[in-house]
N, CA, C and O atoms as a GROMACS GRO file, in nm:
protein
  452
    1MET      N    1   0.049  -0.106  -0.012
    1MET     CA    2   0.027  -0.003   0.022
    1MET      C    3   0.104   0.117  -0.005
    1MET      O    4   0.221   0.123   0.032
    2ILE      N    5   0.044   0.219  -0.069
    2ILE     CA    6   0.109   0.356  -0.059
    2ILE      C    7   0.091   0.421   0.048
    2ILE      O    8  -0.019   0.440   0.100
    3SER      N    9   0.231   0.473   0.099
    3SER     CA   10   0.207   0.518   0.239
    3SER      C   11   0.126   0.666   0.252
    3SER      O   12   0.162   0.768   0.193
    4PRO      N   13   0.039   0.660   0.319
    4PRO     CA   14  -0.018   0.779   0.377
    4PRO      C   15   0.006   0.862   0.356
    4PRO      O   16  -0.070   0.927   0.284
    5ASP      N   17   0.141   0.926   0.410
    5ASP     CA   18   0.207   1.004   0.438
    5ASP      C   19   0.241   1.091   0.289
    5ASP      O   20   0.243   1.211   0.261
    6ALA      N   21   0.258   1.006   0.236
    6ALA     CA   22   0.290   1.058   0.067
    6ALA      C   23   0.169   1.137   0.000
    6ALA      O   24   0.185   1.208  -0.099
    7ARG      N   25   0.047   1.119   0.063
    7ARG     CA   26  -0.087   1.146  -0.027
    7ARG      C   27  -0.099   1.300   0.076
    7ARG      O   28  -0.105   1.416   0.035
    8MET      N   29  -0.100   1.248   0.226
    8MET     CA   30  -0.126   1.362   0.306
    8MET      C   31  -0.043   1.478   0.312
    8MET      O   32  -0.093   1.588   0.336
    9LEU      N   33   0.118   1.456   0.288
    9LEU     CA   34   0.202   1.549   0.340
    9LEU      C   35   0.233   1.652   0.216
    9LEU      O   36   0.298   1.755   0.233
   10ALA      N   37   0.152   1.592   0.027
   10ALA     CA   38   0.226   1.633  -0.088
   10ALA      C   39   0.098   1.685  -0.114
   10ALA      O   40  -0.002   1.672  -0.044
   11SER      N   41   0.113   1.756  -0.240
   11SER     CA   42  -0.009   1.832  -0.312
   11SER      C   43  -0.118   1.738  -0.346
   11SER      O   44  -0.082   1.628  -0.387
   12GLN      N   45  -0.229   1.760  -0.337
   12GLN     CA   46  -0.327   1.670  -0.354
   12GLN      C   47  -0.315   1.635  -0.478
   12GLN      O   48  -0.360   1.523  -0.503
   13ASN      N   49  -0.266   1.698  -0.574
   13ASN     CA   50  -0.240   1.660  -0.717
   13ASN      C   51  -0.114   1.585  -0.735
   13ASN      O   52  -0.066   1.566  -0.846
   14ILE      N   53  -0.059   1.541  -0.622
   14ILE     CA   54   0.068   1.457  -0.654
   14ILE      C   55   0.082   1.342  -0.786
   14ILE      O   56  -0.005   1.257  -0.807
   15VAL      N   57   0.203   1.354  -0.866
   15VAL     CA   58   0.197   1.230  -1.010
   15VAL      C   59   0.300   1.168  -0.908
   15VAL      O   60   0.388   1.229  -0.848
   16ILE      N   61   0.268   1.023  -0.898
   16ILE     CA   62   0.309   0.919  -0.823
   16ILE      C   63   0.312   0.807  -0.946
   16ILE      O   64   0.198   0.780  -0.984
   17ILE      N   65   0.407   0.744  -1.010
   17ILE     CA   66   0.418   0.627  -1.075
   17ILE      C   67   0.485   0.516  -1.018
   17ILE      O   68   0.597   0.534  -0.968
   18LEU      N   69   0.416   0.371  -1.018
   18LEU     CA   70   0.448   0.272  -0.999
   18LEU      C   71   0.544   0.190  -1.080
   18LEU      O   72   0.511   0.115  -1.172
   19CYS      N   73   0.682   0.215  -1.032
   19CYS     CA   74   0.781   0.149  -1.168
   19CYS      C   75   0.812  -0.007  -1.144
   19CYS      O   76   0.920  -0.029  -1.089
   20GLY      N   77   0.724  -0.130  -1.182
   20GLY     CA   78   0.798  -0.262  -1.175
   20GLY      C   79   0.931  -0.265  -1.259
   20GLY      O   80   0.945  -0.255  -1.381
   21ASN      N   81   1.019  -0.281  -1.165
   21ASN     CA   82   1.175  -0.297  -1.229
   21ASN      C   83   1.186  -0.446  -1.250
   21ASN      O   84   1.106  -0.534  -1.217
   22LYS      N   85   1.326  -0.460  -1.326
   22LYS     CA   86   1.344  -0.601  -1.357
   22LYS      C   87   1.271  -0.677  -1.431
   22LYS      O   88   1.279  -0.800  -1.421
   23LYS      N   89   1.195  -0.622  -1.509
   23LYS     CA   90   1.142  -0.664  -1.627
   23LYS      C   91   1.172  -0.768  -1.719
   23LYS      O   92   1.095  -0.846  -1.776
   24ASP      N   93   1.330  -0.754  -1.727
   24ASP     CA   94   1.406  -0.842  -1.811
   24ASP      C   95   1.409  -0.986  -1.727
   24ASP      O   96   1.465  -1.080  -1.784
   25LEU      N   97   1.363  -1.006  -1.620
   25LEU     CA   98   1.412  -1.112  -1.551
   25LEU      C   99   1.256  -1.184  -1.503
   25LEU      O  100   1.219  -1.216  -1.390
   26ASP      N  101   1.179  -1.198  -1.645
   26ASP     CA  102   1.021  -1.232  -1.595
   26ASP      C  103   1.014  -1.371  -1.569
   26ASP      O  104   0.906  -1.424  -1.543
   27ALA      N  105   1.123  -1.435  -1.575
   27ALA     CA  106   1.068  -1.602  -1.528
   27ALA      C  107   1.122  -1.608  -1.363
   27ALA      O  108   1.100  -1.714  -1.305
   28ASP      N  109   1.188  -1.502  -1.287
   28ASP     CA  110   1.144  -1.456  -1.190
   28ASP      C  111   1.075  -1.352  -1.102
   28ASP      O  112   1.093  -1.297  -0.993
   29ARG      N  113   0.984  -1.350  -1.204
   29ARG     CA  114   0.860  -1.244  -1.167
   29ARG      C  115   0.793  -1.300  -1.044
   29ARG      O  116   0.751  -1.416  -1.050
   30GLU      N  117   0.776  -1.221  -0.914
   30GLU     CA  118   0.664  -1.250  -0.830
   30GLU      C  119   0.563  -1.170  -0.817
   30GLU      O  120   0.487  -1.204  -0.727
   31VAL      N  121   0.533  -1.073  -0.876
   31VAL     CA  122   0.398  -1.013  -0.904
   31VAL      C  123   0.382  -0.998  -1.032
   31VAL      O  124   0.464  -0.946  -1.108
   32THR      N  125   0.255  -1.049  -1.067
   32THR     CA  126   0.207  -1.029  -1.159
   32THR      C  127   0.182  -0.908  -1.313
   32THR      O  128   0.088  -0.836  -1.282
   33PHE      N  129   0.210  -0.886  -1.391
   33PHE     CA  130   0.197  -0.728  -1.436
   33PHE      C  131   0.020  -0.743  -1.408
   33PHE      O  132  -0.013  -0.625  -1.405
   34LEU      N  133  -0.081  -0.808  -1.390
   34LEU     CA  134  -0.191  -0.785  -1.357
   34LEU      C  135  -0.215  -0.747  -1.257
   34LEU      O  136  -0.282  -0.644  -1.249
   35GLU      N  137  -0.173  -0.810  -1.144
   35GLU     CA  138  -0.120  -0.769  -1.034
   35GLU      C  139  -0.136  -0.628  -0.974
   35GLU      O  140  -0.216  -0.567  -0.903
   36ALA      N  141   0.005  -0.602  -1.049
   36ALA     CA  142   0.034  -0.489  -1.037
   36ALA      C  143  -0.014  -0.325  -1.080
   36ALA      O  144   0.002  -0.212  -1.032
   37SER      N  145  -0.096  -0.398  -1.221
   37SER     CA  146  -0.184  -0.266  -1.306
   37SER      C  147  -0.256  -0.263  -1.202
   37SER      O  148  -0.225  -0.167  -1.132
   38ARG      N  149  -0.359  -0.341  -1.148
   38ARG     CA  150  -0.458  -0.351  -1.060
   38ARG      C  151  -0.428  -0.280  -0.949
   38ARG      O  152  -0.503  -0.194  -0.903
   39PHE      N  153  -0.312  -0.314  -0.898
   39PHE     CA  154  -0.240  -0.262  -0.737
   39PHE      C  155  -0.255  -0.063  -0.795
   39PHE      O  156  -0.315   0.017  -0.723
   40ALA      N  157  -0.204  -0.028  -0.902
   40ALA     CA  158  -0.178   0.085  -0.953
   40ALA      C  159  -0.326   0.154  -0.981
   40ALA      O  160  -0.371   0.257  -0.931
   41GLN      N  161  -0.379   0.078  -1.062
   41GLN     CA  162  -0.537   0.145  -1.057
   41GLN      C  163  -0.608   0.173  -0.971
   41GLN      O  164  -0.695   0.257  -0.991
   42GLU      N  165  -0.594   0.108  -0.844
   42GLU     CA  166  -0.694   0.127  -0.727
   42GLU      C  167  -0.620   0.187  -0.649
   42GLU      O  168  -0.671   0.179  -0.538
   43ASN      N  169  -0.478   0.271  -0.644
   43ASN     CA  170  -0.434   0.338  -0.598
   43ASN      C  171  -0.394   0.476  -0.647
   43ASN      O  172  -0.314   0.553  -0.593
   44GLU      N  173  -0.478   0.499  -0.783
   44GLU     CA  174  -0.468   0.609  -0.866
   44GLU      C  175  -0.319   0.634  -0.896
   44GLU      O  176  -0.284   0.752  -0.897
   45LEU      N  177  -0.209   0.522  -0.927
   45LEU     CA  178  -0.104   0.556  -0.963
   45LEU      C  179  -0.060   0.551  -1.112
   45LEU      O  180  -0.150   0.502  -1.181
   46MET      N  181   0.026   0.578  -1.167
   46MET     CA  182   0.057   0.575  -1.311
   46MET      C  183   0.132   0.448  -1.306
   46MET      O  184   0.212   0.450  -1.212
   47PHE      N  185   0.137   0.321  -1.383
   47PHE     CA  186   0.236   0.219  -1.390
   47PHE      C  187   0.301   0.172  -1.510
   47PHE      O  188   0.245   0.175  -1.619
   48LEU      N  189   0.414   0.129  -1.493
   48LEU     CA  190   0.483   0.096  -1.613
   48LEU      C  191   0.608   0.020  -1.534
   48LEU      O  192   0.651   0.040  -1.421
   49GLU      N  193   0.646  -0.067  -1.630
   49GLU     CA  194   0.765  -0.195  -1.616
   49GLU      C  195   0.854  -0.153  -1.654
   49GLU      O  196   0.846  -0.095  -1.763
   50THR      N  197   0.982  -0.160  -1.585
   50THR     CA  198   1.080  -0.083  -1.664
   50THR      C  199   1.232  -0.235  -1.646
   50THR      O  200   1.225  -0.344  -1.590
   51SER      N  201   1.328  -0.180  -1.709
   51SER     CA  202   1.456  -0.300  -1.665
   51SER      C  203   1.565  -0.140  -1.699
   51SER      O  204   1.577  -0.063  -1.794
   52ALA      N  205   1.629  -0.153  -1.557
   52ALA     CA  206   1.778  -0.070  -1.552
   52ALA      C  207   1.884  -0.184  -1.645
   52ALA      O  208   1.968  -0.143  -1.725
   53LEU      N  209   1.864  -0.300  -1.622
   53LEU     CA  210   1.995  -0.368  -1.706
   53LEU      C  211   1.971  -0.331  -1.887
   53LEU      O  212   2.075  -0.320  -1.951
   54THR      N  213   1.863  -0.315  -1.948
   54THR     CA  214   1.805  -0.322  -2.066
   54THR      C  215   1.771  -0.142  -2.110
   54THR      O  216   1.780  -0.088  -2.220
   55GLY      N  217   1.740  -0.096  -2.004
   55GLY     CA  218   1.732   0.049  -2.042
   55GLY      C  219   1.558   0.067  -2.052
   55GLY      O  220   1.504   0.176  -2.036
   56GLU      N  221   1.483  -0.057  -2.081
   56GLU     CA  222   1.333  -0.032  -2.128
   56GLU      C  223   1.257   0.014  -2.083
   56GLU      O  224   1.209  -0.049  -1.988
   57ASN      N  225   1.199   0.143  -2.116
   57ASN     CA  226   1.094   0.223  -2.016
   57ASN      C  227   1.144   0.296  -1.919
   57ASN      O  228   1.072   0.339  -1.829
   58VAL      N  229   1.277   0.321  -1.926
   58VAL     CA  230   1.340   0.388  -1.811
   58VAL      C  231   1.298   0.535  -1.846
   58VAL      O  232   1.238   0.601  -1.762
   59GLU      N  233   1.330   0.590  -1.976
   59GLU     CA  234   1.318   0.734  -2.002
   59GLU      C  235   1.179   0.742  -2.010
   59GLU      O  236   1.117   0.839  -1.969
   60GLU      N  237   1.130   0.649  -2.058
   60GLU     CA  238   0.940   0.652  -2.073
   60GLU      C  239   0.894   0.743  -1.930
   60GLU      O  240   0.842   0.853  -1.914
   61ALA      N  241   0.939   0.642  -1.845
   61ALA     CA  242   0.887   0.680  -1.705
   61ALA      C  243   0.905   0.792  -1.665
   61ALA      O  244   0.830   0.825  -1.574
   62PHE      N  245   0.999   0.890  -1.707
   62PHE     CA  246   1.057   1.011  -1.634
   62PHE      C  247   0.922   1.118  -1.741
   62PHE      O  248   0.849   1.213  -1.711
   63VAL      N  249   0.941   1.051  -1.848
   63VAL     CA  250   0.855   1.133  -1.998
   63VAL      C  251   0.724   1.132  -1.935
   63VAL      O  252   0.664   1.237  -1.910
   64GLN      N  253   0.680   1.020  -1.910
   64GLN     CA  254   0.488   1.011  -1.866
   64GLN      C  255   0.460   1.109  -1.707
   64GLN      O  256   0.361   1.164  -1.660
   65CYS      N  257   0.574   1.096  -1.672
   65CYS     CA  258   0.549   1.198  -1.535
   65CYS      C  259   0.557   1.303  -1.591
   65CYS      O  260   0.454   1.366  -1.568
   66ALA      N  261   0.628   1.362  -1.658
   66ALA     CA  262   0.671   1.507  -1.681
   66ALA      C  263   0.518   1.551  -1.777
   66ALA      O  264   0.466   1.662  -1.789
   67ARG      N  265   0.481   1.435  -1.826
   67ARG     CA  266   0.366   1.516  -1.962
   67ARG      C  267   0.229   1.530  -1.833
   67ARG      O  268   0.155   1.627  -1.818
   68LYS      N  269   0.227   1.390  -1.746
   68LYS     CA  270   0.122   1.450  -1.673
   68LYS      C  271   0.122   1.538  -1.606
   68LYS      O  272   0.018   1.602  -1.592
   69ILE      N  273   0.258   1.581  -1.530
   69ILE     CA  274   0.266   1.734  -1.467
   69ILE      C  275   0.235   1.823  -1.531
   69ILE      O  276   0.199   1.921  -1.466
   70LEU      N  277   0.233   1.834  -1.703
   70LEU     CA  278   0.217   1.920  -1.766
   70LEU      C  279   0.086   1.953  -1.800
   70LEU      O  280   0.039   2.066  -1.808
   71ASN      N  281   0.020   1.826  -1.823
   71ASN     CA  282  -0.107   1.812  -1.855
   71ASN      C  283  -0.193   1.890  -1.709
   71ASN      O  284  -0.307   1.936  -1.721
   72LYS      N  285  -0.122   1.892  -1.588
   72LYS     CA  286  -0.235   1.952  -1.496
   72LYS      C  287  -0.210   2.075  -1.454
   72LYS      O  288  -0.271   2.143  -1.371
   73ILE      N  289  -0.087   2.106  -1.538
   73ILE     CA  290  -0.058   2.246  -1.528
   73ILE      C  291  -0.134   2.337  -1.608
   73ILE      O  292  -0.196   2.434  -1.565
   74GLU      N  293  -0.124   2.292  -1.749
   74GLU     CA  294  -0.204   2.330  -1.893
   74GLU      C  295  -0.372   2.319  -1.801
   74GLU      O  296  -0.451   2.409  -1.830
   75SER      N  297  -0.404   2.248  -1.733
   75SER     CA  298  -0.562   2.206  -1.668
   75SER      C  299  -0.586   2.298  -1.580
   75SER      O  300  -0.705   2.325  -1.563
   76GLY      N  301  -0.497   2.361  -1.512
   76GLY     CA  302  -0.516   2.465  -1.417
   76GLY      C  303  -0.525   2.364  -1.279
   76GLY      O  304  -0.540   2.430  -1.176
   77GLU      N  305  -0.517   2.213  -1.258
   77GLU     CA  306  -0.492   2.155  -1.177
   77GLU      C  307  -0.381   2.170  -1.096
   77GLU      O  308  -0.381   2.111  -0.988
   78LEU      N  309  -0.291   2.236  -1.125
   78LEU     CA  310  -0.151   2.262  -1.060
   78LEU      C  311  -0.106   2.372  -1.113
   78LEU      O  312  -0.094   2.384  -1.235
   79ASP      N  313  -0.067   2.490  -1.006
   79ASP     CA  314  -0.054   2.592  -1.023
   79ASP      C  315   0.094   2.635  -0.970
   79ASP      O  316   0.116   2.663  -0.852
   80PRO      N  317   0.221   2.638  -1.102
   80PRO     CA  318   0.370   2.634  -1.020
   80PRO      C  319   0.367   2.783  -0.952
   80PRO      O  320   0.452   2.810  -0.868
   81GLU      N  321   0.278   2.870  -0.985
   81GLU     CA  322   0.251   3.042  -0.924
   81GLU      C  323   0.258   2.992  -0.765
   81GLU      O  324   0.334   3.040  -0.680
   82ARG      N  325   0.186   2.912  -0.751
   82ARG     CA  326   0.126   2.914  -0.587
   82ARG      C  327   0.188   2.820  -0.497
   82ARG      O  328   0.178   2.698  -0.509
   83MET      N  329   0.252   2.880  -0.404
   83MET     CA  330   0.344   2.868  -0.286
   83MET      C  331   0.286   2.687  -0.220
   83MET      O  332   0.169   2.680  -0.183
   84GLY      N  333   0.365   2.570  -0.213
   84GLY     CA  334   0.288   2.483  -0.152
   84GLY      C  335   0.237   2.425  -0.294
   84GLY      O  336   0.133   2.379  -0.246
   85SER      N  337   0.231   2.399  -0.396
   85SER     CA  338   0.171   2.352  -0.533
   85SER      C  339   0.256   2.230  -0.529
   85SER      O  340   0.186   2.131  -0.552
   86GLY      N  341   0.355   2.208  -0.512
   86GLY     CA  342   0.440   2.086  -0.500
   86GLY      C  343   0.523   2.083  -0.649
   86GLY      O  344   0.581   1.984  -0.694
   87ILE      N  345   0.512   2.262  -0.738
   87ILE     CA  346   0.574   2.218  -0.822
   87ILE      C  347   0.625   2.375  -0.864
   87ILE      O  348   0.551   2.473  -0.863
   88GLN      N  349   0.730   2.375  -0.890
   88GLN     CA  350   0.782   2.553  -0.944
   88GLN      C  351   0.848   2.542  -1.052
   88GLN      O  352   0.917   2.449  -1.094
   89TYR      N  353   0.817   2.667  -1.105
   89TYR     CA  354   0.896   2.719  -1.239
   89TYR      C  355   1.061   2.724  -1.237
   89TYR      O  356   1.091   2.787  -1.136
   90GLY      N  357   1.134   2.699  -1.279
   90GLY     CA  358   1.267   2.704  -1.286
   90GLY      C  359   1.326   2.846  -1.283
   90GLY      O  360   1.256   2.926  -1.221
   91ASP      N  361   1.438   2.896  -1.334
   91ASP     CA  362   1.499   3.028  -1.348
   91ASP      C  363   1.405   3.112  -1.427
   91ASP      O  364   1.386   3.053  -1.533
   92ALA      N  365   1.355   3.194  -1.425
   92ALA     CA  366   1.300   3.309  -1.518
   92ALA      C  367   1.371   3.318  -1.636
   92ALA      O  368   1.304   3.344  -1.736
   93ALA      N  369   1.469   3.306  -1.647
   93ALA     CA  370   1.579   3.338  -1.773
   93ALA      C  371   1.522   3.223  -1.846
   93ALA      O  372   1.434   3.248  -1.928
   94LEU      N  373   1.564   3.087  -1.824
   94LEU     CA  374   1.566   2.990  -1.886
   94LEU      C  375   1.403   2.989  -1.964
   94LEU      O  376   1.377   2.989  -2.085
   95ARG      N  377   1.317   2.989  -1.858
   95ARG     CA  378   1.163   2.969  -1.887
   95ARG      C  379   1.113   3.077  -2.017
   95ARG      O  380   1.016   3.058  -2.091
   96GLN      N  381   1.206   3.194  -2.021
   96GLN     CA  382   1.188   3.326  -2.131
   96GLN      C  383   1.234   3.242  -2.221
   96GLN      O  384   1.168   3.237  -2.325
   97LEU      N  385   1.341   3.166  -2.212
   97LEU     CA  386   1.423   3.079  -2.361
   97LEU      C  387   1.298   2.969  -2.434
   97LEU      O  388   1.259   2.937  -2.546
   98ARG      N  389   1.278   2.946  -2.331
   98ARG     CA  390   1.179   2.808  -2.359
   98ARG      C  391   1.075   2.837  -2.440
   98ARG      O  392   1.044   2.780  -2.545
   99SER      N  393   1.019   2.936  -2.383
   99SER     CA  394   0.844   2.969  -2.417
   99SER      C  395   0.836   3.013  -2.579
   99SER      O  396   0.724   3.034  -2.626
  100PRO      N  397   0.936   3.025  -2.652
  100PRO     CA  398   0.909   2.996  -2.798
  100PRO      C  399   0.897   2.850  -2.890
  100PRO      O  400   0.827   2.825  -2.988
  101ARG      N  401   0.976   2.784  -2.830
  101ARG     CA  402   0.965   2.666  -2.862
  101ARG      C  403   0.836   2.608  -2.781
  101ARG      O  404   0.903   2.523  -2.722
  102ARG      N  405   0.751   2.594  -2.748
  102ARG     CA  406   0.637   2.542  -2.695
  102ARG      C  407   0.520   2.611  -2.764
  102ARG      O  408   0.414   2.550  -2.776
  103ALA      N  409   0.531   2.712  -2.802
  103ALA     CA  410   0.435   2.751  -2.871
  103ALA      C  411   0.448   2.683  -3.058
  103ALA      O  412   0.359   2.700  -3.140
  104GLN      N  413   0.566   2.616  -3.083
  104GLN     CA  414   0.561   2.566  -3.227
  104GLN      C  415   0.523   2.413  -3.149
  104GLN      O  416   0.527   2.383  -3.030
  105ALA      N  417   0.482   2.323  -3.283
  105ALA     CA  418   0.445   2.161  -3.312
  105ALA      C  419   0.613   2.114  -3.276
  105ALA      O  420   0.709   2.162  -3.338
  106PRO      N  421   0.627   2.002  -3.155
  106PRO     CA  422   0.722   1.971  -3.187
  106PRO      C  423   0.748   1.883  -3.271
  106PRO      O  424   0.675   1.794  -3.314
  107ASN      N  425   0.908   1.919  -3.308
  107ASN     CA  426   0.968   1.799  -3.423
  107ASN      C  427   0.962   1.650  -3.360
  107ASN      O  428   0.987   1.643  -3.240
  108ALA      N  429   0.942   1.572  -3.406
  108ALA     CA  430   0.934   1.412  -3.394
  108ALA      C  431   1.075   1.372  -3.326
  108ALA      O  432   1.079   1.263  -3.268
  109GLN      N  433   1.179   1.443  -3.329
  109GLN     CA  434   1.308   1.395  -3.266
  109GLN      C  435   1.341   1.472  -3.114
  109GLN      O  436   1.409   1.444  -3.016
  110GLU      N  437   1.259   1.579  -3.152
  110GLU     CA  438   1.281   1.672  -3.001
  110GLU      C  439   1.144   1.626  -2.905
  110GLU      O  440   1.036   1.604  -2.960
  111CYS      N  441   1.160   1.617  -2.779
  111CYS     CA  442   1.086   1.620  -2.660
  111CYS      C  443   0.997   1.696  -2.660
  111CYS      O  444   1.053   1.805  -2.662
  112GLY      N  445   0.853   1.717  -2.658
  112GLY     CA  446   0.728   1.839  -2.622
  112GLY      C  447   0.773   1.862  -2.491
  112GLY      O  448   0.790   1.980  -2.461
  113CYS      N  449   0.794   1.783  -2.414
  113CYS     CA  450   0.774   1.845  -2.260
  113CYS      C  451   0.826   1.973  -2.208
  113CYS      O  452   0.803   2.006  -2.091
   0.00000   0.00000   0.00000
């Protein structure tokens, strides 16, 4: 079970991902994909199986979290300007440099996050 402290102490819009690691050792699996997926759904978590050995889905875990956070900002659920929101903008100068790129459609080779 997810620690109640994580939900109580963080923003109500916290983004949590459950990463099932060692995907490359399928024969040694102790938790089925279905069990983990069901647990994640019941606890309102994102879920992804990863392998640190092969790198499978490692970057994808970060990308999915970033996208979910960005979606919450764009929908107004998260406000980086509000103290205690759990998220904040980085350096203002860097933000201004990145703003024009956001307006353009992302290139297939570039991350749109």
